[in-house]
NUVEXVO-784077 format. One line per 4 residues: their letters; for each residue x, y, z of N, C-alpha, C. Coordinates in steps of 0.05 Angstrom, whole numbers, always signed. Example, Ala and Ser with C-alpha at 12.3 -4.5 7.8 and 13.67 -1.06 7.14 Angstrom:
<atoms>
AS> +264/-114/+156/+246/-90/+156/+264/-66/+156 ~ +257/-45/+142/+273/-21/+143/+258/+1/+157
</atoms>
This chain:
<atoms>
MPQN> +2595/+3044/+873/+2595/+3017/+861/+2571/+3014/+843 ~ +2574/+3004/+818/+2551/+3001/+801/+2531/+2980/+812 ~ +2505/+2985/+808/+2485/+2967/+818/+2478/+2946/+797 ~ +2473/+2921/+807/+2468/+2899/+790/+2438/+2894/+788
ATLP> +2428/+2886/+764/+2400/+2881/+761/+2392/+2853/+772 ~ +2412/+2835/+775/+2406/+2809/+787/+2425/+2804/+810 ~ +2417/+2787/+828/+2433/+2782/+852/+2453/+2759/+846 ~ +2479/+2764/+851/+2498/+2742/+849/+2491/+2720/+869
RLHL> +2501/+2696/+865/+2493/+2674/+882/+2498/+2679/+912 ~ +2521/+2690/+919/+2527/+2695/+947/+2508/+2715/+959 ~ +2502/+2736/+943/+2484/+2757/+953/+2455/+2746/+955 ~ +2448/+2728/+937/+2422/+2715/+938/+2419/+2698/+964
LLAL> +2441/+2684/+970/+2441/+2667/+994/+2439/+2685/+1020 ~ +2452/+2708/+1019/+2451/+2726/+1042/+2422/+2737/+1045 ~ +2410/+2744/+1022/+2382/+2753/+1023/+2363/+2732/+1034 ~ +2367/+2707/+1025/+2351/+2685/+1035/+2355/+2681/+1065
AVMA> +2380/+2684/+1074/+2386/+2681/+1103/+2371/+2702/+1119 ~ +2370/+2727/+1109/+2356/+2749/+1123/+2326/+2742/+1124 ~ +2315/+2733/+1101/+2286/+2726/+1101/+2280/+2704/+1121 ~ +2298/+2684/+1123/+2295/+2662/+1142/+2295/+2672/+1170
VWGT> +2314/+2690/+1176/+2316/+2702/+1203/+2291/+2718/+1210 ~ +2283/+2735/+1191/+2260/+2752/+1196/+2234/+2735/+1199 ~ +2232/+2714/+1182/+2208/+2698/+1183/+2206/+2681/+1208 ~ +2227/+2667/+1214/+2227/+2649/+1238/+2228/+2665/+1264
NFVV> +2234/+2691/+1262/+2235/+2708/+1286/+2208/+2710/+1300 ~ +2186/+2705/+1285/+2160/+2706/+1297/+2156/+2683/+1317 ~ +2168/+2660/+1311/+2168/+2638/+1330/+2184/+2645/+1354 ~ +2208/+2658/+1350/+2225/+2666/+1372/+2211/+2685/+1390
IKLA> +2196/+2704/+1378/+2180/+2723/+1394/+2161/+2709/+1412 ~ +2146/+2689/+1401/+2126/+2674/+1416/+2139/+2659/+1439 ~ +2163/+2649/+1435/+2177/+2634/+1457/+2184/+2654/+1479 ~ +2193/+2678/+1472/+2200/+2697/+1493/+2175/+2707/+1508
LAHL> +2153/+2709/+1494/+2128/+2719/+1506/+2117/+2699/+1527 ~ +2127/+2675/+1526/+2118/+2655/+1546/+2125/+2663/+1574 ~ +2145/+2680/+1578/+2154/+2688/+1604/+2154/+2718/+1608 ~ +2158/+2733/+1587/+2161/+2762/+1590/+2137/+2777/+1579
PPLW> +2126/+2796/+1594/+2104/+2813/+1584/+2113/+2827/+1558 ~ +2094/+2833/+1540/+2101/+2843/+1513/+2117/+2869/+1513 ~ +2108/+2889/+1528/+2123/+2914/+1528/+2150/+2912/+1542 ~ +2152/+2895/+1562/+2177/+2890/+1575/+2196/+2876/+1556
LATL> +2186/+2857/+1540/+2203/+2843/+1520/+2213/+2863/+1500 ~ +2196/+2881/+1490/+2204/+2901/+1471/+2225/+2920/+1483 ~ +2222/+2927/+1508/+2242/+2944/+1522/+2269/+2930/+1522 ~ +2270/+2905/+1530/+2295/+2890/+1531/+2307/+2886/+1504
RFAC> +2290/+2881/+1484/+2300/+2877/+1457/+2315/+2902/+1446 ~ +2304/+2926/+1450/+2317/+2949/+1440/+2340/+2959/+1457 ~ +2339/+2952/+1483/+2362/+2958/+1500/+2386/+2941/+1491 ~ +2381/+2916/+1485/+2403/+2898/+1475/+2412/+2906/+1447
AFLP> +2394/+2918/+1431/+2402/+2926/+1404/+2421/+2951/+1406 ~ +2418/+2967/+1427/+2434/+2990/+1430/+2461/+2984/+1443 ~ +2460/+2968/+1464/+2485/+2961/+1479/+2490/+2931/+1475 ~ +2516/+2924/+1470/+2539/+2941/+1470/+2547/+2952/+1443
AAFF> +2530/+2948/+1422/+2538/+2955/+1395/+2544/+2984/+1392 ~ +2531/+3002/+1408/+2536/+3030/+1405/+2565/+3038/+1412 ~ +2579/+3022/+1427/+2607/+3027/+1433/+2625/+3023/+1409 ~ +2615/+3008/+1389/+2632/+3001/+1366/+2623/+3014/+1340
LKRP> +2599/+3026/+1341/+2589/+3038/+1317/+2585/+3068/+1321 ~ +2596/+3084/+1304/+2594/+3113/+1307/+2565/+3122/+1301 ~ +2556/+3141/+1317/+2529/+3152/+1311/+2527/+3165/+1284 ~ +2508/+3157/+1268/+2506/+3169/+1241/+2500/+3199/+1242
SVPL> +2510/+3213/+1222/+2507/+3242/+1221/+2479/+3250/+1210 ~ +2459/+3245/+1227/+2432/+3253/+1221/+2420/+3267/+1245 ~ +2400/+3284/+1242/+2388/+3298/+1265/+2378/+3278/+1286 ~ +2381/+3285/+1311/+2371/+3268/+1333/+2340/+3265/+1330
TNLA> +2326/+3285/+1320/+2298/+3282/+1317/+2291/+3260/+1297 ~ +2307/+3256/+1277/+2303/+3235/+1258/+2307/+3208/+1271 ~ +2329/+3205/+1286/+2335/+3180/+1300/+2313/+3174/+1320 ~ +2304/+3195/+1334/+2283/+3191/+1354/+2257/+3182/+1341
AYGI> +2250/+3195/+1319/+2225/+3187/+1305/+2226/+3159/+1296 ~ +2248/+3151/+1284/+2251/+3123/+1275/+2250/+3103/+1298 ~ +2264/+3109/+1319/+2265/+3091/+1342/+2237/+3087/+1354 ~ +2222/+3109/+1357/+2196/+3107/+1369/+2176/+3093/+1350
LIGL> +2177/+3099/+1325/+2159/+3086/+1306/+2164/+3056/+1303 ~ +2190/+3049/+1302/+2196/+3020/+1299/+2195/+3006/+1326 ~ +2206/+3018/+1346/+2207/+3005/+1372/+2180/+3003/+1386 ~ +2168/+3027/+1391/+2142/+3028/+1405/+2119/+3021/+1386
GQFG> +2120/+3032/+1362/+2098/+3028/+1343/+2097/+3001/+1330 ~ +2119/+2993/+1317/+2118/+2968/+1303/+2120/+2944/+1322 ~ +2142/+2943/+1337/+2147/+2919/+1353/+2131/+2919/+1379 ~ +2126/+2942/+1392/+2110/+2943/+1416/+2082/+2932/+1410
LLFL> +2070/+2942/+1389/+2043/+2933/+1382/+2043/+2904/+1372 ~ +2063/+2897/+1357/+2065/+2869/+1347/+2067/+2849/+1370 ~ +2084/+2856/+1390/+2087/+2838/+1413/+2061/+2836/+1429 ~ +2047/+2859/+1432/+2021/+2859/+1446/+2001/+2841/+1432
AMKS> +2000/+2842/+1406/+1981/+2826/+1390/+1988/+2796/+1392 ~ +2014/+2790/+1391/+2023/+2762/+1390/+2021/+2749/+1418 ~ +2017/+2764/+1439/+2014/+2752/+1465/+1991/+2733/+1466 ~ +1968/+2741/+1455/+1945/+2723/+1456/+1924/+2729/+1435
DITP> +1929/+2748/+1417/+1908/+2756/+1398/+1914/+2749/+1369 ~ +1937/+2738/+1363/+1943/+2729/+1335/+1966/+2709/+1336 ~ +1965/+2689/+1319/+1986/+2669/+1318/+2010/+2680/+1303 ~ +2034/+2669/+1309/+2058/+2679/+1296/+2057/+2677/+1265
GLAS> +2046/+2655/+1254/+2045/+2653/+1226/+2028/+2674/+1213 ~ +2004/+2679/+1224/+1987/+2700/+1213/+2000/+2728/+1217 ~ +2013/+2732/+1239/+2026/+2758/+1244/+2047/+2764/+1223 ~ +2062/+2743/+1216/+2083/+2747/+1196/+2072/+2754/+1169
LVVQ> +2047/+2745/+1164/+2034/+2751/+1138/+2021/+2779/+1139 ~ +2006/+2785/+1159/+1991/+2810/+1161/+2009/+2834/+1162 ~ +2031/+2832/+1176/+2049/+2855/+1179/+2061/+2864/+1152 ~ +2061/+2846/+1132/+2072/+2854/+1106/+2054/+2874/+1091
IQVF> +2031/+2880/+1103/+2014/+2901/+1092/+2029/+2928/+1092 ~ +2050/+2929/+1107/+2067/+2953/+1107/+2075/+2962/+1079 ~ +2077/+2943/+1061/+2085/+2950/+1033/+2065/+2970/+1021 ~ +2039/+2966/+1026/+2019/+2983/+1015/+2019/+3010/+1029
FTIA> +2023/+3010/+1055/+2025/+3035/+1070/+2049/+3051/+1060 ~ +2072/+3037/+1056/+2096/+3051/+1047/+2091/+3064/+1019 ~ +2078/+3049/+1001/+2072/+3060/+975/+2053/+3084/+977 ~ +2033/+3082/+995/+2014/+3103/+998/+2027/+3128/+1009
LSMR> +2044/+3125/+1029/+2058/+3148/+1041/+2077/+3161/+1021 ~ +2090/+3144/+1006/+2109/+3154/+985/+2094/+3170/+964 ~ +2070/+3161/+956/+2054/+3175/+937/+2044/+3202/+949 ~ +2038/+3201/+974/+2029/+3226/+988/+2050/+3247/+987
LTGE> +2075/+3238/+990/+2097/+3257/+989/+2104/+3267/+961 ~ +2101/+3250/+941/+2108/+3256/+914/+2085/+3266/+897 ~ +2060/+3262/+907/+2037/+3271/+891/+2029/+3252/+869 ~ +2043/+3228/+868/+2037/+3209/+847/+2009/+3196/+852
RVRG> +1994/+3191/+830/+1967/+3180/+833/+1969/+3149/+834 ~ +1948/+3138/+847/+1947/+3108/+849/+1941/+3097/+821 ~ +1956/+3077/+813/+1952/+3065/+787/+1933/+3041/+789 ~ +1923/+3032/+766/+1904/+3011/+765/+1913/+2985/+778
FQWV> +1937/+2976/+772/+1947/+2951/+783/+1950/+2953/+814 ~ +1954/+2978/+824/+1957/+2981/+853/+1930/+2978/+867 ~ +1909/+2987/+854/+1882/+2983/+865/+1875/+2953/+866 ~ +1882/+2939/+844/+1878/+2910/+843/+1894/+2896/+865
ALAL> +1919/+2903/+868/+1936/+2891/+889/+1925/+2896/+917 ~ +1915/+2921/+922/+1904/+2928/+948/+1878/+2912/+953 ~ +1862/+2908/+932/+1837/+2893/+935/+1843/+2864/+942 ~ +1863/+2852/+929/+1871/+2825/+936/+1880/+2822/+965
ATSG> +1897/+2840/+973/+1908/+2838/+1001/+1885/+2843/+1021 ~ +1868/+2862/+1015/+1845/+2868/+1033/+1827/+2844/+1035 ~ +1823/+2830/+1013/+1806/+2806/+1013/+1819/+2785/+1032 ~ +1845/+2783/+1031/+1859/+2764/+1049/+1855/+2771/+1078
LAVI> +1856/+2797/+1085/+1851/+2805/+1113/+1822/+2799/+1120 ~ +1803/+2803/+1101/+1775/+2797/+1107/+1771/+2767/+1113 ~ +1786/+2750/+1098/+1784/+2721/+1103/+1793/+2715/+1132 ~ +1815/+2728/+1141/+1825/+2723/+1168/+1805/+2733/+1189
LTHS> +1793/+2757/+1183/+1775/+2769/+1202/+1749/+2753/+1206 ~ +1740/+2739/+1185/+1715/+2725/+1186/+1718/+2696/+1197 ~ +1742/+2689/+1205/+1746/+2663/+1217/+1754/+2666/+1247 ~ +1738/+2655/+1264/+1741/+2660/+1293/+1749/+2634/+1308
DGSA> +1770/+2621/+1299/+1779/+2597/+1312/+1801/+2603/+1333 ~ +1806/+2629/+1338/+1826/+2636/+1358/+1853/+2643/+1345 ~ +1856/+2639/+1319/+1881/+2646/+1306/+1886/+2676/+1305 ~ +1864/+2691/+1304/+1867/+2721/+1304/+1841/+2733/+1313
TPLG> +1842/+2751/+1331/+1819/+2767/+1340/+1819/+2793/+1325 ~ +1796/+2807/+1324/+1795/+2834/+1312/+1816/+2852/+1325 ~ +1820/+2851/+1351/+1840/+2867/+1365/+1867/+2861/+1355 ~ +1874/+2835/+1353/+1900/+2827/+1343/+1905/+2836/+1315
LGLV> +1885/+2833/+1298/+1889/+2841/+1270/+1893/+2871/+1269 ~ +1877/+2886/+1285/+1880/+2915/+1285/+1907/+2924/+1295 ~ +1917/+2911/+1316/+1944/+2918/+1327/+1966/+2913/+1306 ~ +1964/+2890/+1292/+1985/+2884/+1273/+1984/+2902/+1248
VTAA> +1960/+2909/+1239/+1957/+2928/+1217/+1968/+2955/+1225 ~ +1963/+2964/+1250/+1974/+2989/+1260/+2004/+2987/+1262 ~ +2014/+2964/+1270/+2043/+2960/+1271/+2055/+2963/+1244 ~ +2041/+2952/+1224/+2051/+2954/+1196/+2052/+2983/+1187
FCWS> +2032/+2999/+1195/+2032/+3027/+1188/+2055/+3042/+1201 ~ +2061/+3035/+1226/+2084/+3047/+1240/+2110/+3039/+1226 ~ +2112/+3014/+1216/+2135/+3005/+1202/+2139/+3022/+1176 ~ +2117/+3025/+1162/+2119/+3041/+1137/+2126/+3070/+1142
SGNM> +2116/+3081/+1164/+2123/+3109/+1171/+2152/+3110/+1179 ~ +2162/+3090/+1192/+2191/+3088/+1198/+2208/+3087/+1172 ~ +2197/+3073/+1152/+2211/+3072/+1126/+2214/+3100/+1115 ~ +2193/+3117/+1117/+2195/+3144/+1107/+2215/+3161/+1122
VSRA> +2216/+3156/+1148/+2235/+3171/+1165/+2263/+3164/+1158 ~ +2269/+3138/+1155/+2296/+3129/+1148/+2304/+3138/+1120 ~ +2285/+3139/+1102/+2291/+3149/+1075/+2299/+3179/+1076 ~ +2286/+3194/+1094/+2292/+3222/+1097/+2320/+3226/+1108
AGKV> +2331/+3206/+1122/+2358/+3208/+1133/+2380/+3207/+1112 ~ +2373/+3198/+1088/+2392/+3197/+1066/+2409/+3172/+1067 ~ +2431/+3172/+1054/+2449/+3148/+1053/+2466/+3147/+1078 ~ +2459/+3129/+1096/+2473/+3126/+1121/+2480/+3096/+1125
DMLA> +2498/+3091/+1144/+2503/+3063/+1152/+2478/+3053/+1166 ~ +2463/+3035/+1153/+2437/+3027/+1164/+2440/+3012/+1190 ~ +2461/+2997/+1194/+2465/+2982/+1219/+2469/+3002/+1242 ~ +2487/+3022/+1238/+2491/+3042/+1258/+2466/+3058/+1263
YVVW> +2451/+3064/+1242/+2426/+3079/+1245/+2406/+3065/+1262 ~ +2402/+3039/+1257/+2383/+3023/+1273/+2392/+3021/+1302 ~ +2418/+3016/+1306/+2429/+3013/+1333/+2424/+3038/+1349 ~ +2432/+3061/+1338/+2430/+3087/+1353/+2401/+3096/+1356
ASIF> +2384/+3089/+1337/+2355/+3096/+1340/+2342/+3079/+1361 ~ +2353/+3055/+1367/+2340/+3037/+1386/+2338/+3049/+1414 ~ +2358/+3066/+1422/+2357/+3077/+1449/+2333/+3095/+1454 ~ +2322/+3107/+1432/+2299/+3124/+1436/+2274/+3109/+1440
AVPP> +2274/+3083/+1434/+2250/+3066/+1438/+2249/+3056/+1467 ~ +2272/+3056/+1480/+2273/+3043/+1507/+2257/+3059/+1528 ~ +2260/+3085/+1532/+2246/+3099/+1553/+2215/+3097/+1551 ~ +2203/+3103/+1527/+2174/+3101/+1526/+2164/+3073/+1530
LFIL> +2178/+3053/+1519/+2170/+3025/+1523/+2171/+3017/+1553 ~ +2193/+3026/+1567/+2196/+3019/+1595/+2174/+3032/+1612 ~ +2168/+3058/+1606/+2148/+3072/+1621/+2120/+3059/+1617 ~ +2114/+3052/+1592/+2088/+3040/+1587/+2087/+3012/+1599
ALLF> +2109/+2998/+1599/+2110/+2971/+1612/+2105/+2974/+1642 ~ +2116/+2994/+1655/+2111/+2998/+1683/+2082/+3005/+1688 ~ +2071/+3023/+1671/+2044/+3032/+1676/+2023/+3010/+1671 ~ +2026/+2995/+1649/+2005/+2977/+1641/+2010/+2947/+1649
EGAP> +2036/+2940/+1652/+2042/+2913/+1660/+2050/+2911/+1689 ~ +2060/+2932/+1700/+2066/+2933/+1729/+2094/+2923/+1736 ~ +2107/+2935/+1755/+2133/+2927/+1763/+2134/+2898/+1773 ~ +2114/+2888/+1788/+2115/+2860/+1797/+2116/+2841/+1773
ALIA> +2101/+2847/+1751/+2101/+2829/+1728/+2128/+2830/+1714 ~ +2141/+2853/+1713/+2167/+2856/+1700/+2188/+2840/+1716 ~ +2187/+2842/+1742/+2206/+2828/+1759/+2202/+2798/+1757 ~ +2176/+2790/+1758/+2169/+2761/+1757/+2177/+2750/+1730
GAQD> +2173/+2765/+1709/+2181/+2756/+1682/+2211/+2751/+1680 ~ +2226/+2770/+1691/+2256/+2767/+1690/+2265/+2743/+1707 ~ +2251/+2739/+1730/+2259/+2717/+1747/+2251/+2690/+1735 ~ +2229/+2689/+1722/+2219/+2663/+1711/+2231/+2657/+1684
ATLT> +2244/+2676/+1671/+2255/+2672/+1644/+2276/+2650/+1645 ~ +2274/+2633/+1625/+2294/+2611/+1622/+2317/+2620/+1604 ~ +2336/+2602/+1601/+2358/+2608/+1583/+2348/+2612/+1555 ~ +2327/+2597/+1547/+2315/+2599/+1521/+2303/+2627/+1517
TWAA> +2290/+2637/+1539/+2278/+2663/+1538/+2299/+2685/+1533 ~ +2320/+2684/+1548/+2341/+2705/+1545/+2355/+2702/+1518 ~ +2358/+2677/+1508/+2370/+2674/+1482/+2352/+2686/+1461 ~ +2325/+2684/+1465/+2306/+2696/+1446/+2308/+2726/+1447
VVWQ> +2312/+2738/+1470/+2315/+2767/+1472/+2340/+2776/+1457 ~ +2362/+2762/+1462/+2388/+2769/+1449/+2385/+2766/+1419 ~ +2371/+2745/+1411/+2368/+2740/+1382/+2352/+2762/+1368 ~ +2333/+2774/+1383/+2318/+2797/+1373/+2337/+2819/+1364
AVGN> +2357/+2824/+1381/+2376/+2846/+1376/+2397/+2838/+1356 ~ +2410/+2815/+1361/+2433/+2807/+1344/+2425/+2796/+1317 ~ +2406/+2777/+1317/+2398/+2765/+1292/+2380/+2782/+1276 ~ +2358/+2791/+1288/+2337/+2805/+1274/+2346/+2834/+1266
TMFG> +2359/+2848/+1285/+2366/+2875/+1280/+2394/+2878/+1267 ~ +2414/+2868/+1281/+2442/+2874/+1271/+2448/+2858/+1246 ~ +2442/+2832/+1246/+2448/+2817/+1221/+2427/+2824/+1200 ~ +2401/+2822/+1207/+2380/+2826/+1187/+2381/+2853/+1174
YGVW> +2380/+2874/+1190/+2380/+2901/+1178/+2407/+2909/+1166 ~ +2428/+2899/+1179/+2455/+2905/+1168/+2459/+2893/+1141 ~ +2453/+2868/+1137/+2456/+2855/+1111/+2436/+2867/+1091 ~ +2411/+2872/+1099/+2391/+2883/+1081/+2400/+2910/+1071
GWLL> +2411/+2927/+1088/+2421/+2953/+1080/+2445/+2950/+1061 ~ +2462/+2931/+1067/+2485/+2926/+1050/+2477/+2917/+1022 ~ +2456/+2900/+1020/+2446/+2892/+994/+2433/+2915/+979 ~ +2418/+2931/+993/+2404/+2954/+980/+2424/+2974/+970
ARHP> +2448/+2975/+982/+2468/+2994/+973/+2482/+2985/+948 ~ +2479/+2959/+941/+2493/+2947/+918/+2475/+2939/+895 ~ +2449/+2938/+900/+2430/+2930/+879/+2406/+2948/+879 ~ +2392/+2949/+857/+2367/+2965/+856/+2347/+2955/+876
AATV> +2332/+2973/+888/+2311/+2965/+907/+2291/+2945/+894 ~ +2286/+2949/+869/+2267/+2932/+855/+2277/+2903/+853 ~ +2303/+2899/+854/+2315/+2873/+854/+2314/+2860/+881 ~ +2319/+2876/+902/+2321/+2865/+929/+2294/+2863/+943
APMA> +2277/+2883/+940/+2252/+2885/+956/+2234/+2861/+953 ~ +2230/+2850/+928/+2212/+2827/+926/+2220/+2803/+943 ~ +2245/+2801/+952/+2253/+2779/+969/+2237/+2779/+995 ~ +2227/+2802/+1003/+2212/+2804/+1028/+2186/+2787/+1027
LLVP> +2177/+2780/+1003/+2154/+2763/+1000/+2158/+2736/+1013 ~ +2183/+2728/+1018/+2189/+2702/+1030/+2186/+2702/+1061 ~ +2184/+2726/+1073/+2182/+2727/+1102/+2157/+2712/+1112 ~ +2133/+2716/+1101/+2110/+2700/+1111/+2113/+2670/+1105
VFGM> +2127/+2663/+1083/+2131/+2635/+1077/+2147/+2622/+1100 ~ +2169/+2634/+1108/+2185/+2624/+1131/+2169/+2626/+1157 ~ +2155/+2648/+1160/+2140/+2652/+1185/+2118/+2632/+1189 ~ +2102/+2628/+1169/+2080/+2608/+1171/+2091/+2580/+1173
GASA> +2111/+2574/+1157/+2123/+2547/+1158/+2136/+2541/+1185 ~ +2151/+2560/+1196/+2164/+2555/+1222/+2143/+2553/+1244 ~ +2122/+2569/+1242/+2101/+2568/+1263/+2087/+2541/+1262 ~ +2082/+2531/+1238/+2069/+2504/+1236/+2088/+2482/+1246
LYLG> +2114/+2484/+1239/+2133/+2464/+1246/+2140/+2463/+1275 ~ +2145/+2486/+1287/+2155/+2487/+1314/+2134/+2491/+1335 ~ +2112/+2505/+1328/+2091/+2511/+1348/+2066/+2496/+1342 ~ +2065/+2481/+1320/+2041/+2465/+1314/+2018/+2482/+1305
EPLQ> +2023/+2506/+1295/+2001/+2523/+1285/+1989/+2510/+1260 ~ +1963/+2503/+1261/+1951/+2490/+1238/+1949/+2508/+1213 ~ +1951/+2497/+1190/+1949/+2512/+1165/+1924/+2503/+1151 ~ +1901/+2513/+1160/+1875/+2506/+1148/+1873/+2518/+1120
GWKL> +1853/+2509/+1106/+1849/+2519/+1079/+1844/+2549/+1078 ~ +1830/+2560/+1098/+1825/+2589/+1098/+1850/+2605/+1102 ~ +1869/+2594/+1118/+1894/+2608/+1122/+1910/+2609/+1096 ~ +1911/+2586/+1082/+1925/+2585/+1057/+1912/+2604/+1036
LAAA> +1886/+2605/+1036/+1872/+2624/+1018/+1879/+2653/+1025 ~ +1878/+2659/+1051/+1885/+2686/+1060/+1914/+2693/+1052 ~ +1932/+2674/+1056/+1960/+2678/+1049/+1963/+2682/+1019 ~ +1948/+2667/+1003/+1950/+2669/+974/+1940/+2697/+965
LVMG> +1919/+2707/+977/+1908/+2733/+970/+1927/+2756/+978 ~ +1936/+2755/+1003/+1954/+2776/+1012/+1981/+2775/+996 ~ +1992/+2752/+993/+2018/+2749/+979/+2014/+2756/+949 ~ +1991/+2749/+938/+1985/+2756/+910/+1984/+2786/+907
GLAL> +1971/+2800/+925/+1970/+2829/+924/+1998/+2841/+927 ~ +2014/+2831/+946/+2041/+2842/+949/+2058/+2837/+925 ~ +2056/+2812/+913/+2072/+2806/+890/+2064/+2824/+866 ~ +2039/+2828/+862/+2030/+2845/+840/+2040/+2874/+844
SLLW> +2038/+2883/+869/+2047/+2911/+875/+2077/+2914/+870 ~ +2093/+2894/+877/+2122/+2896/+875/+2133/+2889/+847 ~ +2121/+2870/+834/+2132/+2858/+810/+2121/+2870/+784 ~ +2096/+2880/+785/+2084/+2891/+760/+2100/+2913/+748
PRYT> +2110/+2933/+764/+2126/+2954/+752/+2151/+2943/+737 ~ +2163/+2922/+749/+2187/+2910/+736/+2179/+2897/+709 ~ +2156/+2884/+709/+2147/+2871/+685/+2141/+2891/+663 ~ +2127/+2913/+669/+2120/+2933/+649/+2145/+2947/+639
AKKM> +2165/+2952/+658/+2190/+2965/+649/+2205/+2948/+630 ~ +2207/+2922/+635/+2221/+2904/+617/+2207/+2902/+590 ~ +2180/+2902/+591/+2164/+2901/+566/+2168/+2925/+549 ~ +2169/+2949/+562/+2173/+2974/+547/+2202/+2974/+536
AANG> +2221/+2965/+551/+2249/+2964/+542/+2252/+2946/+518 ~ +2238/+2923/+519/+2239/+2904/+496/+2226/+2915/+471 ~ +2204/+2929/+475/+2191/+2942/+452/+2208/+2964/+440 ~ +2223/+2978/+458/+2240/+3000/+448/+2263/+2989/+432
RQ> +2271/+2964/+436/+2294/+2953/+421/+2285/+2942/+394 ~ +2259/+2939/+391/+2249/+2927/+366/+2249/+2948/+343
</atoms>
């Protein structure tokens, strides 16, 4: 199918829906963490992502090592660390912003593989985003601790590494890929949950969990994984990545907005400054190549 340079209205609405789901999901995570220990929540999330969907989706034709690497990087690395940080070391709104640093890690890893050199605008973009992280780090009102910031940045690196692994898998059904990779995240998450959180805490968490808690767990699998990744992969298969990828800049907008609205997370001036710096860096990194390409094309037509 030919790829379109702009998103049709329906596709744009689908992309916005995914961004809303991914952004507000940080609030959903916080609600679930009220009763479930972080690693136990991650275990349940990926178990629900695998079953029962695996009965209806054929395992993609990729090596098991690839599926295992993706499952561990995304399940244990990204979400395991993210949930640990969000338990008490970073607010949902800031977590939704900081984790987008994965864009820079993804670019850096891609350059490492291709041998491409870092360009000037990328250094500027990285400096802006790093300045935003510095603003967060220098404010100690409880919104983020150094540990929380470090955990989320590491989670972002695991996310970007997972991006490289999934890219190596080639063109596959992304929904089936994510579902089948999820099972490889469950054993290490469960073992670590037993070791560090303890069986009594896991049992107590399950017993104390409310209907809202279990709904949050299911939403992690159905909304965030199956709908979010499924639609995102569908859009990427029909449009250039440069057209779709910038939509991810809206995730922190929904994340910080939902956190302020539903959890009462304050939006102080320093948070808005940090958001502007990080988002400015991300926007420059993603949109500058499109701007220069259009400018060169326009000059070529003259």
